[in-house]
C-alpha positions as CSV (number, residue, x, y, z in Angstrom):
1,A,17.3,-19.3,-4.6
2,T,16.8,-17.3,-7.7
3,L,13.4,-17.9,-9.3
4,P,13.1,-17.6,-13.1
5,D,11.3,-14.3,-14.0
6,G,9.0,-16.2,-16.3
7,D,7.8,-18.4,-13.5
8,V,7.4,-15.4,-11.2
9,A,5.3,-13.5,-13.8
10,R,3.1,-16.6,-14.4
11,V,2.5,-17.5,-10.8
12,V,1.9,-13.9,-9.6
13,G,-0.2,-13.2,-12.6
14,T,-2.4,-16.2,-11.9
15,T,-2.8,-15.0,-8.4
16,I,-3.7,-11.5,-9.6
17,D,-6.2,-12.9,-12.0
18,A,-7.8,-15.0,-9.3
19,L,-8.0,-11.9,-7.0
20,K,-9.8,-10.0,-9.7
21,E,-12.6,-12.6,-9.8
22,L,-13.4,-12.2,-6.1
23,P,-16.5,-9.9,-5.6
24,R,-14.9,-8.1,-2.6
25,V,-11.8,-7.1,-4.6
26,D,-11.7,-3.9,-6.5
27,A,-9.6,-4.9,-9.6
28,R,-8.5,-1.3,-10.1
29,R,-6.8,-1.2,-6.6
30,I,-4.4,-4.1,-6.6
31,T,-1.0,-3.4,-5.3
32,L,1.9,-5.8,-5.5
33,V,4.5,-5.7,-2.7
34,G,7.8,-7.4,-2.6
35,V,10.3,-7.6,0.2
36,C,14.0,-8.4,-0.2
37,Q,14.4,-10.9,-3.1
38,S,10.7,-10.7,-4.0
39,G,11.2,-6.9,-4.5
40,R,12.3,-7.8,-8.0
41,Y,9.0,-9.7,-8.5
42,A,7.1,-6.4,-8.4
43,A,9.2,-5.0,-11.2
44,V,8.9,-8.2,-13.3
45,V,5.1,-8.3,-13.0
46,S,4.6,-4.5,-13.5
47,A,6.7,-4.7,-16.7
48,E,4.4,-7.5,-17.9
49,R,0.9,-6.3,-16.9
50,N,-1.0,-3.0,-17.0
51,D,-3.5,-3.9,-14.3
52,L,-1.6,-3.1,-11.2
53,A,-2.5,0.1,-9.4
54,A,0.9,0.4,-7.6
55,C,3.9,-1.6,-6.4
56,G,5.8,-1.5,-3.2
57,V,9.3,-2.7,-2.5
58,F,11.0,-3.0,0.9
59,Y,14.8,-3.3,0.7
60,G,14.9,-5.1,-2.7
61,A,15.0,-4.8,-6.5
62,S,18.3,-3.0,-6.5
63,Q,21.1,-5.3,-5.5
64,D,23.7,-6.2,-8.1
65,S,22.0,-9.6,-8.7
66,D,18.8,-7.8,-9.8
67,W,20.6,-5.4,-12.1
68,A,22.2,-7.6,-14.7
69,A,20.3,-9.9,-17.1
70,G,21.0,-13.6,-17.0
71,A,19.6,-17.0,-17.8
72,L,16.9,-17.0,-15.1
73,Q,16.4,-13.2,-15.2
74,P,16.6,-12.4,-18.9
75,R,15.8,-8.7,-18.4
76,G,18.0,-6.4,-16.2
77,M,16.4,-3.9,-13.9
78,P,16.7,-1.0,-16.3
79,D,14.6,-2.8,-18.8
80,L,12.0,-3.8,-16.2
81,V,11.8,-0.2,-14.9
82,R,11.4,1.1,-18.4
83,D,8.4,-1.1,-19.0
84,A,6.9,-0.8,-15.5
85,Q,3.3,0.4,-15.7
86,A,2.6,1.3,-12.1
87,P,4.1,3.8,-9.7
88,F,6.5,2.4,-7.1
89,F,7.0,2.9,-3.4
90,F,10.5,1.9,-2.1
91,A,11.8,1.8,1.5
92,F,15.5,1.2,2.1
93,G,17.8,1.2,5.2
94,E,21.1,3.1,5.5
95,A,22.8,0.2,7.4
96,D,21.7,-2.5,5.0
97,H,24.5,-5.0,4.3
98,V,23.0,-6.1,1.0
99,I,21.9,-2.9,-0.6
100,S,24.2,0.1,-0.6
101,I,23.3,3.8,-1.0
102,D,24.9,3.5,-4.5
103,N,22.4,0.7,-5.3
104,V,19.6,3.0,-4.1
105,R,20.9,5.8,-6.3
106,R,21.1,3.5,-9.2
107,I,17.5,2.3,-9.0
108,R,16.4,5.9,-8.4
109,G,18.3,6.9,-11.6
110,A,16.7,4.1,-13.6
111,F,13.3,5.4,-12.6
112,E,14.2,8.9,-13.5
113,D,15.9,8.0,-16.8
114,A,12.8,6.0,-17.8
115,R,10.5,8.9,-16.6
116,K,8.6,6.5,-14.3
117,S,6.9,7.6,-11.0
118,Y,8.3,6.6,-7.6
119,R,8.4,7.5,-3.9
120,M,11.6,6.4,-2.2
121,R,12.8,6.6,1.3
122,V,16.1,5.7,2.9
123,F,15.6,5.2,6.7
124,A,18.6,6.2,8.9
125,S,20.5,3.4,10.6
126,M,18.1,0.6,9.4
127,P,19.7,-2.8,8.7
128,H,18.5,-5.3,6.1
129,G,15.4,-7.0,7.2
130,W,14.2,-4.3,9.6
131,L,10.5,-5.0,8.9
132,N,10.9,-8.7,9.9
133,D,9.5,-9.1,13.5
134,T,10.8,-12.7,13.6
135,M,14.4,-11.5,13.6
136,P,14.9,-9.6,16.9
137,G,18.4,-8.5,15.9
138,R,17.1,-6.7,12.8
139,Y,13.5,-5.7,13.6
140,R,12.9,-2.0,14.3
141,K,9.2,-1.7,15.4
142,A,8.8,2.1,15.1
143,E,10.4,2.4,11.7
144,A,8.6,-0.7,10.4
145,E,5.3,0.8,11.4
146,E,6.2,4.1,9.8
147,A,7.2,2.3,6.5
148,W,3.9,0.4,6.5
149,R,2.0,3.6,7.0
150,M,4.0,5.2,4.2
151,L,3.0,2.3,1.9
152,I,-0.6,2.6,2.9
153,D,-0.6,6.4,2.4
154,F,1.1,5.9,-1.0
155,T,-1.6,3.4,-2.2
156,R,-4.4,5.7,-0.9
157,E,-2.9,8.5,-3.0
158,V,-2.7,6.2,-6.1
159,F,-6.2,5.0,-5.6
160,A,-7.4,8.6,-5.3
161,G,-5.8,9.5,-8.7
162,Q,-2.9,11.6,-7.3
163,W,-0.4,9.5,-9.2
164,S,-1.9,9.7,-12.7
165,A,-0.2,8.1,-15.6
166,D,-0.1,11.3,-17.6
167,R,2.4,12.9,-15.1
168,V,5.7,11.7,-13.8
169,R,6.2,12.1,-10.1
170,W,9.6,11.6,-8.3
171,E,9.8,11.8,-4.5
172,F,13.0,10.9,-2.7
173,S,14.0,11.4,0.9
174,S,17.0,10.0,2.7
175,V,18.8,10.4,6.0
176,T,22.3,9.1,6.0
177,S,25.6,9.9,7.6
178,P,28.0,12.2,5.8
179,G,30.6,9.5,6.5
180,Y,28.5,6.6,5.1
181,D,30.6,3.6,4.3
182,F,28.8,0.5,2.9
183,R,31.7,-1.7,3.9
184,K,30.9,-1.1,7.6
185,N,27.4,-2.4,7.3
186,V,27.1,-5.9,8.8
187,R,24.6,-8.7,8.7
188,L,22.5,-8.9,11.8
189,E,20.6,-11.9,13.0
């Protein structure tokens, strides 16, 4: 189900505001992470608010349905990226049946065209949903643990001021087959 961007911004924004009121929360260190469909939510919220330290997206925010504007999503991904106010971490899988390498290149290009900071990694042979340990056909323990470590390292760098707003930082790494063919990627259970 596609949720309206306005509802996403309102609900997630209310949650962020509530977090900021908790005494144990450092309001300068809030990171919003989205997975799959909710990857777009990080972009929606970052385009609306200036109080996120960072955003993380695991295999999301780049499929065709995220790209174009529509009734429920009035702003396409290029507009959201242009207005994003936090640096982003992305993790994608080469064998994803939903997000192609062309989709990854497109979101990377949007960040670079908008002069926005990102760290992006394409993991070799990973299917869609490879962080989901409830799906044995998709889950890849070693790579999932590595991706989570990468997100934690990224947020630590952001919190330490290594991703300052006055500099644009682009980091991309990818391992894919020279014969990559998105049409061969299949949905795993």
